[in-house]
MDTraj code that builds the backbone (N, CA, C; nanometers):
import mdtraj as md
import numpy as np

residues = "MET THR GLU HIS ARG ILE GLY PRO ASP MET GLU VAL THR LEU HIS PHE ALA ILE LYS LEU ASP ASN GLY ASP VAL VAL ASP SER THR PHE GLN LYS ASN PRO ALA THR PHE LYS VAL GLY ASP GLY ASN LEU LEU PRO GLY PHE GLU GLY VAL LEU PHE GLY LEU LYS SER GLY ASP LYS ARG VAL LEU ALA ILE GLU PRO GLU GLN GLY PHE GLY GLN HIS ASN PRO GLN ASN VAL GLN VAL MET PRO ARG GLY ASN PHE GLN ASP MET GLU LEU SER GLU GLY LEU LEU ILE ILE PHE ASN ASP ALA ALA ASN ALA GLU LEU PRO GLY VAL VAL LYS LEU ILE ASP ASP SER HIS VAL THR ILE ASP PHE ASN HIS PRO LEU ALA GLY LYS PRO LEU SER PHE GLU VAL GLU ILE LEU SER VAL ARG PRO ALA".split()
xyz = np.array([
    [11.7294, 8.0364, 7.9519],
    [11.6001, 8.0985, 7.9813],
    [11.5626, 8.0689, 8.1270],
    [11.5305, 8.1712, 8.2020],
    [11.4937, 8.1507, 8.3421],
    [11.3526, 8.0943, 8.3498],
    [11.3355, 8.0053, 8.4435],
    [11.2020, 7.9519, 8.4652],
    [11.1357, 8.0355, 8.5733],
    [11.0284, 8.1026, 8.5377],
    [10.9606, 8.1895, 8.6339],
    [10.8695, 8.1073, 8.7242],
    [10.8654, 8.1489, 8.8482],
    [10.7748, 8.0865, 8.9446],
    [10.6705, 8.1896, 8.9874],
    [10.5544, 8.1413, 9.0273],
    [10.4456, 8.2305, 9.0663],
    [10.4836, 8.3033, 9.1946],
    [10.4680, 8.4359, 9.1904],
    [10.4964, 8.5219, 9.3045],
    [10.4538, 8.6633, 9.2684],
    [10.4887, 8.7611, 9.3506],
    [10.4493, 8.8997, 9.3234],
    [10.4944, 8.9448, 9.1839],
    [10.4134, 9.0301, 9.1220],
    [10.4443, 9.0897, 8.9918],
    [10.4583, 8.9886, 8.8788],
    [10.3904, 8.8763, 8.8902],
    [10.3911, 8.7779, 8.7822],
    [10.2520, 8.7699, 8.7203],
    [10.2492, 8.7423, 8.5913],
    [10.1221, 8.7162, 8.5236],
    [10.1141, 8.5654, 8.5018],
    [10.0011, 8.5085, 8.5376],
    [9.9854, 8.3636, 8.5361],
    [9.8680, 8.3267, 8.4451],
    [9.8902, 8.2294, 8.3590],
    [9.7816, 8.1716, 8.2799],
    [9.7671, 8.0273, 8.3254],
    [9.6447, 7.9882, 8.3601],
    [9.6238, 7.8553, 8.4152],
    [9.4844, 7.8050, 8.3842],
    [9.4690, 7.6747, 8.3934],
    [9.3378, 7.6131, 8.4001],
    [9.3150, 7.5820, 8.5470],
    [9.1886, 7.5952, 8.5919],
    [9.1595, 7.5615, 8.7309],
    [9.0204, 7.5011, 8.7421],
    [9.0019, 7.4272, 8.8495],
    [8.8685, 7.3797, 8.8874],
    [8.8591, 7.3948, 9.0386],
    [8.7439, 7.4447, 9.0844],
    [8.7158, 7.4534, 9.2278],
    [8.6078, 7.3498, 9.2558],
    [8.6353, 7.2608, 9.3504],
    [8.5423, 7.1511, 9.3793],
    [8.5085, 7.1465, 9.5275],
    [8.3864, 7.1001, 9.5557],
    [8.3446, 7.0754, 9.6934],
    [8.4001, 6.9398, 9.7380],
    [8.3921, 6.9128, 9.8687],
    [8.4385, 6.7857, 9.9235],
    [8.3755, 6.6655, 9.8540],
    [8.2491, 6.6791, 9.8123],
    [8.1799, 6.5653, 9.7505],
    [8.2151, 6.5489, 9.6026],
    [8.3077, 6.6352, 9.5526],
    [8.3497, 6.6226, 9.4136],
    [8.2728, 6.7111, 9.3166],
    [8.1636, 6.7748, 9.3634],
    [8.0887, 6.8653, 9.2755],
    [8.1782, 6.9806, 9.2317],
    [8.1753, 7.0111, 9.1017],
    [8.2555, 7.1208, 9.0487],
    [8.1780, 7.2514, 9.0609],
    [8.2373, 7.3495, 9.1289],
    [8.1758, 7.4802, 9.1471],
    [8.2076, 7.5697, 9.0274],
    [8.3324, 7.5625, 8.9818],
    [8.3768, 7.6451, 8.8694],
    [8.4956, 7.5747, 8.8062],
    [8.5083, 7.5849, 8.6729],
    [8.6207, 7.5212, 8.6053],
    [8.6467, 7.5893, 8.4726],
    [8.7738, 7.5959, 8.4348],
    [8.8099, 7.6475, 8.3021],
    [8.8602, 7.5347, 8.2119],
    [8.8661, 7.4116, 8.2622],
    [8.9295, 7.3042, 8.1850],
    [8.8620, 7.2786, 8.0503],
    [8.7315, 7.3033, 8.0400],
    [8.6623, 7.2835, 7.9115],
    [8.6516, 7.4132, 7.8322],
    [8.7106, 7.5208, 7.8849],
    [8.6982, 7.6522, 7.8216],
    [8.8370, 7.7109, 7.8008],
    [8.8410, 7.8420, 7.7785],
    [8.9694, 7.9105, 7.7691],
    [9.0315, 7.9190, 7.9079],
    [9.1648, 7.9135, 7.9148],
    [9.2295, 7.9284, 8.0457],
    [9.2107, 8.0688, 8.0998],
    [9.2368, 8.0850, 8.2278],
    [9.2260, 8.2151, 8.2943],
    [9.3656, 8.2760, 8.3054],
    [9.3727, 8.4083, 8.2916],
    [9.4987, 8.4797, 8.3107],
    [9.4756, 8.5879, 8.4156],
    [9.5677, 8.5992, 8.5086],
    [9.5581, 8.7043, 8.6098],
    [9.6982, 8.7497, 8.6472],
    [9.7045, 8.8694, 8.7016],
    [9.8302, 8.9214, 8.7562],
    [9.8228, 8.9017, 8.9075],
    [9.9274, 8.8472, 8.9647],
    [9.9301, 8.8244, 9.1100],
    [9.9008, 8.9567, 9.1809],
    [9.7999, 8.9540, 9.2692],
    [9.7643, 9.0730, 9.3463],
    [9.6577, 9.1596, 9.2824],
    [9.6064, 9.1208, 9.1638],
    [9.5072, 9.2076, 9.0977],
    [9.3644, 9.1896, 9.1495],
    [9.3456, 9.0954, 9.2436],
    [9.2132, 9.0781, 9.3029],
    [9.1237, 8.9811, 9.2285],
    [9.1688, 8.9270, 9.1158],
    [9.0860, 8.8296, 9.0442],
    [9.0742, 8.6982, 9.1203],
    [9.1773, 8.6640, 9.1958],
    [9.1739, 8.5448, 9.2796],
    [9.1752, 8.5898, 9.4246],
    [9.1006, 8.5205, 9.5086],
    [9.1080, 8.5495, 9.6521],
    [9.2511, 8.5238, 9.6998],
    [9.3011, 8.6037, 9.7952],
    [9.4393, 8.5882, 9.8410],
    [9.4740, 8.4453, 9.8829],
    [9.3801, 8.3760, 9.9461],
    [9.4080, 8.2385, 9.9892],
    [9.4291, 8.1434, 9.8728],
    [9.3575, 8.1660, 9.7631],
    [9.3751, 8.0839, 9.6432],
    [9.5083, 8.1192, 9.5769],
    [9.5374, 8.2502, 9.5733],
    [9.6599, 8.2976, 9.5098],
    [9.7834, 8.2459, 9.5848],
    [9.7771, 8.2554, 9.7168],
    [9.8915, 8.2192, 9.8004],
    [9.9361, 8.0754, 9.7828],
    [9.8428, 7.9827, 9.7647],
    [9.8811, 7.8413, 9.7516],
    [9.9509, 7.8142, 9.6188],
    [9.9439, 7.9090, 9.5253],
    [10.0087, 7.8916, 9.3947],
    [10.1550, 7.9367, 9.3957],
    [10.1953, 8.0169, 9.4968],
    [10.3309, 8.0719, 9.4988],
    [10.4339, 7.9586, 9.4893],
    [10.5323, 7.9786, 9.4035],
    [10.6380, 7.8791, 9.3871],
    [10.6131, 7.7822, 9.2736],
    [10.4889, 7.7738, 9.2247],
    [10.4615, 7.6841, 9.1125],
    [10.5140, 7.7465, 8.9843],
    [10.5393, 7.6610, 8.8836],
    [10.5921, 7.7081, 8.7563],
    [10.5115, 7.6480, 8.6423],
    [10.5382, 7.6965, 8.5227],
    [10.4705, 7.6469, 8.4033],
    [10.4835, 7.4945, 8.3946],
    [10.3715, 7.4285, 8.3654],
    [10.3714, 7.2824, 8.3541],
    [10.3290, 7.2114, 8.4811],
    [10.3301, 7.2813, 8.5962],
    [10.2908, 7.2177, 8.7223],
    [10.1411, 7.1898, 8.7243],
    [10.1053, 7.0726, 8.7792],
    [9.9645, 7.0369, 8.8014],
    [9.9520, 6.9988, 8.9479],
    [9.8529, 7.0544, 9.0146],
    [9.8354, 7.0263, 9.1572],
    [9.6859, 7.0243, 9.1915],
    [9.6540, 6.9540, 9.2998],
    [9.5235, 6.9663, 9.3626],
    [9.5525, 7.0161, 9.5037],
    [9.5079, 7.1392, 9.5329],
    [9.5423, 7.2071, 9.6574],
    [9.4188, 7.2207, 9.7458],
    [9.4362, 7.1982, 9.8746],
    [9.3243, 7.2120, 9.9687],
    [9.3100, 7.3581, 10.0090],
    [9.1882, 7.4080, 10.0046],
    [9.1588, 7.5448, 10.0478],
    [9.0619, 7.5360, 10.1660],
    [9.1099, 7.5752, 10.2839],
    [9.0226, 7.5765, 10.4013],
    [8.9327, 7.7008, 10.3947],
    [8.8178, 7.6985, 10.4643],
    [8.7261, 7.8132, 10.4574],
    [8.7931, 7.9476, 10.4850],
    [8.8894, 7.9499, 10.5795],
    [8.9560, 8.0764, 10.6134],
    [9.0356, 8.1322, 10.4950],
    [9.0866, 8.0455, 10.4089],
    [9.1615, 8.0888, 10.2907],
    [9.0669, 8.1205, 10.1750],
    [8.9493, 8.0619, 10.1799],
    [8.8563, 8.0745, 10.0680],
    [8.7523, 8.1823, 10.0918],
    [8.6313, 8.1381, 10.1221],
    [8.5189, 8.2319, 10.1316],
    [8.4777, 8.2603, 10.2752],
    [8.5657, 8.2258, 10.3706],
    [8.5394, 8.2569, 10.5110],
    [8.4461, 8.1559, 10.5762],
    [8.4345, 8.1685, 10.7065],
    [8.3412, 8.0840, 10.7811],
    [8.2006, 8.1421, 10.7678],
    [8.1014, 8.0589, 10.7856],
    [7.9625, 8.1051, 10.7837],
    [7.9429, 8.1975, 10.9033],
    [7.8933, 8.3181, 10.8788],
    [7.8752, 8.4161, 10.9864],
    [7.7258, 8.4328, 11.0147],
    [7.6827, 8.3920, 11.1364],
    [7.5399, 8.4041, 11.1698],
    [7.4880, 8.5475, 11.1601],
    [7.5775, 8.6470, 11.1761],
    [7.5334, 8.7872, 11.1665],
    [7.4955, 8.8256, 11.0229],
    [7.5350, 8.7435, 10.9270],
    [7.4996, 8.7707, 10.7875],
    [7.3642, 8.7106, 10.7492],
    [7.2960, 8.6529, 10.8462],
    [7.1612, 8.6007, 10.8230],
    [7.0634, 8.7012, 10.8831],
    [6.9731, 8.7539, 10.8006],
    [6.8821, 8.8581, 10.8484],
    [6.7368, 8.8190, 10.8263],
    [6.6537, 8.8563, 10.9237],
    [6.5102, 8.8324, 10.9144],
    [6.4442, 8.9646, 10.8772],
    [6.3643, 8.9629, 10.7699],
    [6.2999, 9.0851, 10.7213],
    [6.1487, 9.0663, 10.7192],
    [6.0750, 9.1772, 10.7305],
    [5.9291, 9.1660, 10.7227],
    [5.8851, 9.1138, 10.5856],
    [5.7867, 9.0250, 10.5880],
    [5.7349, 8.9691, 10.4638],
    [5.6851, 9.0808, 10.3697],
    [5.6382, 9.1919, 10.4275],
    [5.5870, 9.3043, 10.3497],
    [5.6899, 9.3681, 10.2572],
    [5.8183, 9.3476, 10.2855],
    [5.9233, 9.4004, 10.1981],
    [5.9254, 9.3313, 10.0621],
    [5.8543, 9.2209, 10.0503],
    [5.8618, 9.1388, 9.9296],
    [5.7234, 9.1235, 9.8658],
    [5.6456, 9.2341, 9.8660],
    [5.5057, 9.2317, 9.8212],
    [5.4846, 9.1630, 9.6862],
    [5.5561, 9.2112, 9.5848],
    [5.5262, 9.1651, 9.4495],
    [5.6194, 9.0542, 9.4030],
    [5.6790, 8.9831, 9.4966],
    [5.7742, 8.8789, 9.4591],
    [5.7206, 8.7415, 9.4919],
    [5.7480, 8.6491, 9.4016],
    [5.7181, 8.5106, 9.4317],
    [5.8410, 8.4527, 9.5001],
    [5.8295, 8.4196, 9.6262],
    [5.9440, 8.3742, 9.7035],
    [5.9478, 8.2225, 9.7125],
    [6.0668, 8.1694, 9.7120],
    [6.0836, 8.0273, 9.7386],
    [6.2171, 8.0085, 9.8084],
    [6.2277, 7.9038, 9.8899],
    [6.3529, 7.8780, 9.9600],
    [6.4605, 7.8465, 9.8573],
    [6.5784, 7.9063, 9.8774],
    [6.6880, 7.8850, 9.7836],
    [6.6951, 7.9922, 9.6756],
    [6.5926, 8.0785, 9.6676],
    [6.5905, 8.1859, 9.5678],
    [6.7009, 8.2867, 9.5988],
    [6.7758, 8.3243, 9.4956],
    [6.8795, 8.4263, 9.5110],
    [6.8183, 8.5615, 9.4775],
    [6.8316, 8.6562, 9.5698],
    [6.7786, 8.7916, 9.5479],
    [6.8955, 8.8894, 9.5574],
    [6.9012, 8.9844, 9.4660],
    [7.0050, 9.0867, 9.4708],
    [6.9481, 9.2107, 9.5409],
    [7.0104, 9.2476, 9.6509],
    [6.9722, 9.3673, 9.7258],
    [7.0755, 9.4750, 9.6966],
    [7.0409, 9.5996, 9.7206],
    [7.1390, 9.7079, 9.7123],
    [7.1623, 9.7614, 9.8522],
    [7.2900, 9.7749, 9.8894],
    [7.3197, 9.8288, 10.0218],
    [7.3169, 9.9817, 10.0165],
    [7.3517, 10.0452, 10.1268],
    [7.3439, 10.1913, 10.1371],
    [7.4285, 10.2606, 10.0296],
    [7.5382, 10.1979, 9.9899],
    [7.6262, 10.2571, 9.8879],
    [7.5852, 10.2136, 9.7476],
    [7.4697, 10.1482, 9.7390],
    [7.4139, 10.0996, 9.6131],
    [7.4958, 9.9865, 9.5504],
    [7.5808, 9.9218, 9.6316],
    [7.6530, 9.8040, 9.5829],
    [7.5572, 9.6845, 9.5883],
    [7.5744, 9.5911, 9.4962],
    [7.4856, 9.4740, 9.4944],
    [7.5276, 9.3732, 9.6011],
    [7.4286, 9.3268, 9.6754],
    [7.4505, 9.2265, 9.7790],
    [7.3602, 9.1074, 9.7510],
    [7.4150, 8.9938, 9.7106],
    [7.3291, 8.8776, 9.6886],
    [7.2910, 8.8111, 9.8207],
    [7.1667, 8.7699, 9.8317],
    [7.1196, 8.6973, 9.9490],
    [7.0319, 8.5820, 9.9047],
    [7.0333, 8.4745, 9.9831],
    [6.9542, 8.3558, 9.9495],
    [6.8421, 8.3402, 10.0517],
    [6.7203, 8.3201, 10.0023],
    [6.6046, 8.2979, 10.0902],
    [6.6222, 8.1631, 10.1600],
    [6.6236, 8.1665, 10.2942],
    [6.6421, 8.0438, 10.3719],
    [6.5103, 7.9937, 10.4295],
    [6.4222, 8.0882, 10.4671],
    [6.2993, 8.0503, 10.5361],
    [6.1937, 8.1551, 10.5079],
    [6.0695, 8.1095, 10.4886],
    [5.9591, 8.2027, 10.4636],
    [5.8433, 8.1610, 10.5535],
    [5.7826, 8.2576, 10.6212],
    [5.6540, 8.2289, 10.6861],
    [5.5612, 8.3459, 10.6574],
    [5.4462, 8.3491, 10.7202],
    [5.3456, 8.4503, 10.6869],
    [5.3926, 8.5923, 10.7146],
    [5.4814, 8.6103, 10.8135],
    [5.5181, 8.7466, 10.8488],
    [5.6642, 8.7824, 10.8238],
    [5.7503, 8.6821, 10.8052],
    [5.8933, 8.7100, 10.7934],
    [5.9596, 8.6296, 10.6820],
    [6.0717, 8.6841, 10.6338],
    [6.1553, 8.6147, 10.5363],
    [6.2978, 8.6176, 10.5921],
    [6.3623, 8.5014, 10.5976],
    [6.5005, 8.4931, 10.6449],
    [6.5921, 8.4859, 10.5234],
    [6.6873, 8.5822, 10.5191],
    [6.7795, 8.5918, 10.4062],
    [6.9222, 8.5687, 10.4567],
    [6.9968, 8.4840, 10.3856],
    [7.1360, 8.4556, 10.4205],
    [7.2268, 8.5285, 10.3220],
    [7.3047, 8.6246, 10.3749],
    [7.3964, 8.7026, 10.2916],
    [7.5386, 8.6440, 10.2895],
    [7.5586, 8.5287, 10.3529],
    [7.6896, 8.4638, 10.3461],
    [7.7145, 8.4161, 10.2036],
    [7.8410, 8.4125, 10.1620],
    [7.8738, 8.3539, 10.0321],
    [7.8308, 8.2074, 10.0347],
    [7.7739, 8.1567, 9.9252],
    [7.7275, 8.0160, 9.9244],
    [7.8387, 7.9160, 9.9587],
    [7.9652, 7.9540, 9.9381],
    [8.0756, 7.8628, 9.9690],
    [8.1377, 7.8894, 10.1056],
    [8.0807, 7.9837, 10.1825],
    [8.1332, 8.0120, 10.3168],
    [8.1261, 7.8858, 10.4016],
    [8.2324, 7.8614, 10.4783],
    [8.2345, 7.7475, 10.5699],
    [8.2662, 7.6153, 10.5041],
    [8.2872, 7.6146, 10.3718],
    [8.3114, 7.4881, 10.3024],
    [8.4597, 7.4737, 10.2656],
    [8.5194, 7.3591, 10.3016],
    [8.6547, 7.3315, 10.2511],
    [8.6437, 7.2991, 10.1019],
    [8.7398, 7.3456, 10.0243],
    [8.7352, 7.3282, 9.8795],
    [8.8641, 7.2641, 9.8312],
    [8.8578, 7.2041, 9.7116],
    [8.9835, 7.1651, 9.6483],
    [8.9999, 7.2486, 9.5230],
    [9.1229, 7.2904, 9.4991],
    [9.1588, 7.3842, 9.3934],
    [9.2557, 7.3095, 9.3022],
    [9.2032, 7.2596, 9.1912],
    [9.2863, 7.1850, 9.0966],
    [9.3402, 7.2828, 8.9938],
    [9.4720, 7.2834, 8.9750],
    [9.5330, 7.3795, 8.8828],
    [9.6285, 7.3106, 8.7861],
    [9.6347, 7.3676, 8.6667],
    [9.7383, 7.3324, 8.5697],
    [9.7966, 7.4654, 8.5229],
    [9.9211, 7.4901, 8.5591],
    [9.9866, 7.6179, 8.5263],
    [10.0356, 7.6122, 8.3811],
    [9.9873, 7.7036, 8.2966],
    [10.0252, 7.7045, 8.1562],
    [10.1429, 7.7968, 8.1307],
    [10.1434, 7.9155, 8.1930],
    [10.2575, 8.0053, 8.1769],
    [10.2702, 8.0988, 8.2956],
    [10.3941, 8.1381, 8.3242],
    [10.4260, 8.2329, 8.4301],
    [10.5277, 8.3279, 8.3698],
    [10.4969, 8.4586, 8.3737],
    [10.5936, 8.5552, 8.3192],
    [10.5814, 8.6861, 8.3953],
    [10.6843, 8.7686, 8.3904],
    [10.6760, 8.8982, 8.4590],
    [10.5598, 8.9807, 8.4040],
    [10.4874, 9.0453, 8.4928],
    [10.3700, 9.1221, 8.4504],
    [10.4127, 9.2563, 8.3913],
])
top = md.Topology()
chain = top.add_chain()
for i, resn in enumerate(residues, 1):
    res = top.add_residue(resn, chain, resSeq=i)
    for name in ("N", "CA", "C"):
        top.add_atom(name, md.element.get_by_symbol(name[0]), res)
traj = md.Trajectory(xyz[None], top)
């Protein structure tokens, strides 16, 4: 029986945990059902997928994911200041997540960073942008997709 390794056209079932530098867990499947994805299907960011190439069933690793491989660097252009009047009937607080719709009606999440009497500052960067992460994996199965 050939031992399959993770690469193009493979289906992978794994447990994973994504953690911040301080050890806080952002997401994990270890207490739940494992995740299954086909390499290249977009379920995993390419940087997360790429570090798995070559691993096989039974492998356990803790892999470093730099911001460029993960959710990108924090982009100051993704922080926007809007008139307070745009938020008439909303109770605003710093850290509040608001879902906006862009011109194509796609959902864009933004986090309230600053509020004053006339303006609201919204950060549209991914909350994990600019953060190095650790990606703990346990590969359960690898097979042709």
